[in-house]
Residue, then its C-alpha position, 0 to 999 in steps of 0.5 A: x300719620x296716614x300713608x295713603x297718598x298714591x302719586x300719579x306722576x309724570x312729566x306734563x302730557x305723558x298720559x297722567x290724566x288717562x291713568x286717572x280716568x282708568x283708576x277712578x272708573x275702576x274704583x267707582x265701578x259704575x254702569x257709566x263713565x265718570x264725568x270729565x270734571x267729576x274726576x277732581x272729586x276722586x283725585x287731587x292735584x299737588x298744586x290745587x288752589x283750593x287745598x293751598x287756600x284751605x291750608x294757608x288760611x288766606x287767598x293764594x294770590x297773596x302768597x309768594x312762590x317761596x311760601x307756596x313751596x313751603x306749604x307743599x308738605x302741609x297740603x299733602x298732609x291735608x290730603x292724607x287726612x282723607x279717610x280713604x285707604x287710597x288717595x290719588x294725587x296727580x303731580x308733574x313735579x319732580x322729586x326734589x328739595x327746594x330751599x330745604x322743602x321736599x316737593x313730595x312728602x314720603x311720610x304720607x306716601x303709600x306708593x307711586x304710579x309713574x307714567x313715561x312717554x316718548x319725548x318726541x310725542x310729549x313735545x307735540x302734545x305739549x305744544x298743542x296744550x300750552x299753545x307754543x311752537x314745537x321749537x319752544x316745546x322742545x326747549x321746555x323739555x330740555x330746560x333743567x329749571x322748567x317751572x310751569x304755572x297752570x290755570x291760576x284759578x285751579x293750579x299753582x306752580x310746579x317745579x318740573x325740571x327737564x324731561x330727563x331730570x323729572x323722570x329720573x327723580x321718580x325712578x331713583x326714589x326708593x322711598x316713594x315705591x315707584x312703578x313705572x308704566x310706559x304710555x306706549x305699553x299702556x296703549x298696546x295692552x291697557x288691560x294688563x297695564x291697569x291690572x299691574x297698576x292695581x296690584x302695585x297699589x295693593x288692590x285686588x284686580x277684578x277682570x270684569x271691572x277692569x274691562x269696564x274701566x278700560x272701555x269707559x276710559x278709551x281715548x275715543x270715549x274721553x274725546x267724545x265726552x269732551x266734545x259733549x261737555x267740555x273739560x276744565x283741564x283743556x288748553x287755555x286757548x280752547x284747544x282740546x285736551x284729548x286731541x290725538x293720543x297717538x304714538x309716533x306723531x312726534x317722529x313725523x312732525x318734529x323734524x331731524x333738528x328738533x329730534x337731535x336736540x332731544x337726543x343730545x339732551x336726553x340720550x341716557x333716559x331715552x335709552x333707559x326707557x327703550x326709546x332709542x330705536x324710535x330715535x334712530x329710525x327718526x334720525x335715519x329717515x331724516x324727516x323734514x320738519x313739518x310745515x306747521x312746526x313753527x306754530x301749533x297744530x290742532x287735530 
């Protein structure tokens, strides 16, 4: 059995898609960036409708949630039939067993690149992408039983879990050979982060190709591409996918009440990933809730 799947894993809105573009732009080694909707040709989703339809042999609309979950290992093995040595598969699922079926099949896994982001910033990006209030976004990050359903034409349900549970499930999984990259470190030195990722998945980094991939995958470039061509993974209500991409936005917009809720729920993981000083500063500052906190901001 081929072990060629490289998981690109994260809680939603943590930088997973940015990592996909960095890696694909590097591997393609073109003189122009990969098109936004072209990315699906070079990386797959663990909840992709096409793959589930192929494996099930019938429309996914006829499948129950239990049947979809039971098909996950077969879909992953279908992806592993790809002749490439490295097959990227994006996932927001946590590593777990659901009624006896693993969400992630280690038997076809090469290794994993796991992206984690400050949950204050995740909450703001989550609210914008899913069209919900900041309060609702924070509640979602804290919900142990969080299950998300994407665009029904593209993606099926993901068993996500809370921010802590999701991230803990990946970093504690030795069988999946996980390298964790902090979104903030990727921003601070994208070249070093991509180099580290390539080494982890067993590829030989090339400095000139890394430089080109970093340039092609900059937030400004991706945002400009989206403005010109659109992006099928954008928010369902027409909001931009590549909206801001900045760190520290959550500390300014959430307010102390929502920040405290995140801290109370996720203190251990916040501390583990080095975000405790950010929370301490935000809580000490006592920033008042953004006047738009009950709605959704676009920017």
